[in-house]
C-alpha positions, 0 to 999 in steps of 0.5 A: 813279735816273739814277745806277743807269741810268748804272751799268747802262749802264757795266757793260754797256759794260765787260762787252760786249754780244753778241747770243746769237742762236744757242743752242748746243743748237740747233746741230749739233755740229761736234766729233763722231767721223767729222766733217771739220775741213777747213774749220776756219780761225782767226787766231792771236794775231798775226792770221795765218790758221791752218788744219789740214793733212792732217798734223794729228793733234791739235787741242786746244781750251780753251773757258774762261779756266782751261783756256786758262791751263792749256794756255798754261802747259804749252806755255810750258814746252815747246820752241817746236816742241812742238806742230808736232813733234806735228802738233798745234794749240792753239785757245783760245776768247776770245769771251767776253772783252769786246772792251776786255779782249781788246784791252788785256790778252788779246791782248797777253799771248798775243803774248808766248807762243812757241807759236801759239794759234789764237783763237776770237773770235766767239760764233757760232764758239764755239757751234758748237764747244762744242755738246754737249762738256764745255767745262770741260776741255781737249778733245783731238780726234784727227784723221786727214786732217781727219776726227775719229777720237777725242775725249778730255778732260784736266784737268791738265798731266800729263794733257795731256802724256800725251795728246800723247806 
């Protein structure tokens, strides 16, 4: 019995424990046509604060490990200025990664990328941006002077490239 309890405690430690006090169904969706994203500010993979500017035209969200890899793999094959040239930002949600895994593997890997990745690190931030969206695909938010003018989803590198043309 003692070994079972020790194994359970170790598993919880390695997986990371978090208080999911905010249910995404209870949150007002943030990614809705007509809403402003002016307050959206996150650190990038180098812990440098990043925010939208009035010139930002597209904000690309990846909420899962798979969509994050899809986006990063595509952007890694492009010129380092690919996103800035398109007035676009890429945001990856890494809040679900246990803190130990995040600090030992995820962040060092992201620091090797030549493109900027804004990071959602907190469950509360993740919940408010994932509320009522399809988080299994890459979400592309069209923005005009901070205001959301359109929302679309892509699931392949080809579709991502086409959406950013």
